Structure formats: C-alpha cells, structure tokens
C-alpha positions as CSV (number, residue, x, y, z in Angstrom):
1,X,1.0,-7.3,-5.1
2,X,2.8,-10.4,-3.9
3,X,4.3,-8.4,-1.0
4,X,0.8,-7.1,-0.1
5,X,-0.4,-10.7,0.1
6,X,2.5,-11.7,2.2
7,X,2.1,-8.7,4.5
8,X,-1.6,-9.4,4.9
9,X,-1.2,-13.1,5.5
10,X,1.5,-12.5,8.1
11,X,-0.8,-10.0,9.9
12,X,-3.5,-12.6,10.0
13,X,-1.1,-15.3,11.2
14,X,0.0,-13.0,14.0
15,X,-3.5,-12.5,15.2
16,X,-4.1,-16.3,15.1
17,X,-1.0,-17.0,17.2
18,X,-1.8,-14.3,19.7
19,X,-5.3,-15.8,20.1
20,X,-3.7,-19.2,20.7
21,X,-1.3,-17.7,23.2
22,X,-4.1,-16.0,25.2
23,X,-6.8,-18.6,24.9
24,X,-4.9,-21.8,25.2
25,X,-1.2,-21.6,26.2
26,X,-1.4,-19.0,29.1
27,X,-4.5,-20.6,30.8
28,X,-2.9,-24.1,30.5
29,X,0.4,-22.7,31.9
30,X,2.3,-24.3,29.0
31,X,5.5,-22.4,29.5
32,X,7.4,-24.1,26.8
33,X,4.7,-23.4,24.2
34,X,4.5,-19.8,25.4
35,X,8.2,-19.3,24.9
36,X,8.1,-21.0,21.4
37,X,5.1,-19.0,20.4
38,X,6.8,-15.8,21.6
39,X,9.9,-16.6,19.6
40,X,7.8,-17.5,16.6
41,X,5.8,-14.3,16.9
42,X,9.1,-12.3,17.0
43,X,10.3,-13.8,13.8
44,X,6.8,-13.5,12.2
45,X,6.7,-9.8,13.1
46,X,10.2,-9.3,11.8
47,X,9.4,-10.9,8.5
48,X,6.2,-8.9,8.3
49,X,8.1,-5.7,9.0
50,X,10.6,-6.5,6.2
51,X,7.7,-7.4,3.8
52,X,6.1,-4.0,4.7
53,X,9.3,-2.2,4.1
54,X,9.8,-3.8,0.6
55,X,6.1,-3.3,-0.2
56,X,6.4,0.4,0.6
57,X,9.6,0.7,-1.5
58,X,7.9,-1.1,-4.4
59,X,4.8,1.2,-4.2
60,X,7.0,4.3,-4.1
61,X,8.9,3.2,-7.2
62,X,5.7,2.2,-9.0
63,X,4.0,5.5,-8.1
64,X,7.0,7.4,-9.2
65,X,7.1,5.6,-12.6
66,X,3.4,6.1,-13.2
67,X,3.6,9.8,-12.3
68,X,6.5,10.3,-14.6
69,X,4.7,8.7,-17.5
70,X,1.5,10.5,-16.9
71,X,3.2,13.9,-16.4
72,X,5.4,13.3,-19.5
73,X,2.3,12.7,-21.6
74,X,0.4,15.6,-20.1
75,X,3.3,18.1,-20.5
76,X,4.0,16.8,-24.0
77,X,0.3,17.5,-24.8
78,X,0.5,21.0,-23.3
79,X,3.7,21.9,-25.2
80,X,2.0,20.9,-28.5
81,X,-0.9,23.3,-27.9
82,X,-0.9,26.4,-30.1
83,X,0.2,29.7,-28.7
84,X,-3.4,31.0,-29.1
85,X,-4.5,28.5,-26.4
86,X,-2.1,30.2,-23.9
87,X,-3.1,33.7,-25.0
88,X,-6.7,33.1,-24.4
89,X,-6.2,31.5,-21.0
90,X,-5.1,32.9,-17.7
91,X,-2.0,31.5,-16.0
92,X,-4.1,30.3,-13.1
93,X,-6.3,28.2,-15.4
94,X,-3.3,26.2,-16.8
95,X,-1.8,25.8,-13.3
96,X,-5.2,24.6,-12.0
97,X,-5.3,22.0,-14.7
98,X,-1.9,20.7,-13.9
99,X,-2.8,20.6,-10.2
100,X,-6.0,18.7,-11.0
101,X,-4.0,16.2,-13.1
102,X,-1.7,15.6,-10.1
103,X,-4.7,15.2,-7.7
104,X,-6.3,12.7,-10.1
105,X,-3.1,10.7,-10.2
106,X,-2.8,10.5,-6.5
107,X,-6.4,9.5,-6.1
108,X,-6.2,6.7,-8.6
109,X,-3.0,5.3,-7.1
110,X,-4.4,5.5,-3.6
111,X,-7.6,3.8,-4.5
112,X,-5.8,1.1,-6.4
113,X,-3.4,0.4,-3.6
114,X,-5.9,0.5,-0.8
115,X,-8.5,-1.5,-2.7
116,X,-6.1,-4.4,-3.2
117,X,-4.8,-4.5,0.3
118,X,-8.2,-3.9,2.0
119,X,-9.7,-6.6,-0.2
120,X,-7.1,-9.1,0.9
121,X,-7.7,-8.2,4.5
122,X,-11.4,-8.7,4.2
123,X,-11.0,-12.0,2.3
124,X,-8.6,-13.2,5.0
125,X,-10.9,-12.2,7.8
126,X,-13.7,-14.3,6.3
127,X,-11.4,-17.3,5.9
128,X,-10.1,-17.2,9.4
C-alpha cells in the first residue's frame, strides 16, 4: 500500500510540475527554471517508474500467496468430501466450481487493488 501511495503522489507531483512548466516557466522564458524542472521531472518519473515496478512485484507476490492459501483450503475441502459426492456429480460440475472459485479470487483481488489506488488518486485530485 505504501508503494501505491508513493506512486500516486509522484504522479500528482508530475502533473503539478508540468503545469508550472507550461503555465509559468515557458511563458516567462525562464530557461534555467525550465532546465531544472526538466531534470527534476526526469528524476521524478524515474522514481515513479521504480515505485511502480516494485508495487507490481509486491502485488504479484501478494496475489500469489492469497491464491495459494485459498486454493489450498478449497482443495483440502474437496479432498475431504465423501466419494458419494463425486459419484452423484458430473465432472463438469466440480470443474465449474473450481473455475468459479478462481474467478471470485481474481475479482476480489482486482477490486481491492483498484479501490485502494483509485481512492488515493481521487483524494489527491481533490487536495491539489
């Protein structure tokens, strides 16, 4: 979550400095400020890219761990079911339940991840 906040804040800072560059420094022909702002934006975007990379890596590991735990519990439950359960069901029914479980996992993770990031972006937009 911290990397999401950093990523969002750096994105907002980028837009603020681009606005300063376009609205103030270029019309005033402040060449030194334009150069410094360009260098600063380069470093800002580099840091934002690194934060985005580490954020994605963290989300991948988190999603993998959550999926492993959920699937382990789900499969453990399926293996504990009596043989009669499998005899009365078609193979497609069991496969459909497994696929539904995976879709639910993906939806929950997507909603959680995007809600946090989008919430921070909206909050930052109101502040700036």
